[in-house]
C-alpha positions in Angstrom: -11.6 27.3 -23.5 -10.2 23.7 -23.5 -13.3 22.2 -22.1 -15.6 23.9 -24.6 -13.5 22.7 -27.5 -14.0 19.1 -26.5 -17.7 18.7 -26.0 -18.2 16.3 -28.9 -14.8 14.5 -28.9 -11.9 13.6 -26.6 -9.7 16.1 -25.1 -6.6 14.8 -26.9 -8.2 15.0 -30.3 -9.4 18.5 -29.7 -6.0 19.7 -28.5 -4.2 18.2 -31.5 -6.6 19.7 -34.0 -5.0 22.9 -35.4 -6.5 26.1 -34.2 -4.5 29.3 -34.8 -6.8 31.5 -32.8 -6.4 29.2 -29.7 -2.6 29.3 -30.0 -2.6 33.1 -30.2 -5.0 33.5 -27.2 -3.0 31.1 -25.1 0.3 32.8 -26.0 -1.0 36.3 -25.3 -2.5 35.2 -21.9 0.8 33.4 -20.9 2.9 36.4 -21.9 0.6 38.8 -20.0 0.7 36.6 -16.9 4.4 36.1 -17.2 5.0 39.8 -17.6 3.0 40.7 -14.6 4.7 38.1 -12.5 8.3 38.8 -13.6 8.3 42.5 -14.2 9.0 44.2 -10.8 6.9 47.3 -11.6 3.8 45.2 -12.6 4.3 42.9 -9.6 4.4 45.9 -7.3 1.4 47.4 -8.9 -0.7 44.3 -8.4 1.0 43.5 -5.1 2.1 40.0 -6.2 4.5 38.2 -3.9 7.2 35.9 -5.1 6.1 32.5 -6.5 7.4 29.4 -4.9 7.5 25.9 -6.3 4.6 24.7 -4.0 2.4 27.6 -5.3 3.0 26.6 -8.9 2.3 22.9 -8.0 -1.0 23.8 -6.3 -2.0 25.9 -9.3 -1.2 23.3 -11.9 -2.8 20.5 -9.9 -6.0 22.5 -9.4 -6.2 23.4 -13.1 -5.7 19.8 -14.1 -8.3 18.6 -11.5 -10.9 21.0 -12.8 -10.3 20.0 -16.4 -10.6 16.3 -15.5 -13.8 16.8 -13.5 -15.4 18.8 -16.3 -14.4 16.1 -18.8 -16.0 13.5 -16.7 -19.2 15.6 -16.3 -19.5 15.9 -20.0 -20.0 12.2 -20.4 -23.1 12.5 -18.1 -24.3 15.6 -19.9 -24.1 13.8 -23.3 -26.0 10.8 -21.9 -28.7 13.1 -20.5 -29.0 14.9 -23.9 -29.5 11.6 -25.7 -32.3 10.4 -23.4 
């Protein structure tokens, strides 16, 4: 979602631009994920184990790395489309 919002402008500008739908979608996804991780019945249903700090760090780092890589690739895509 975040990468597609920023194809023509910088990531920071795209994230600061108001978008009510994006806020609602991110909030619902975060609530659903949080609910499945924190509610014991849902955690047992999906067989989720306990989250540790290193698990969260790997997940956050991976997400940021993918976002940065895609942002860098968009510069090459834009140059290719102009040629």
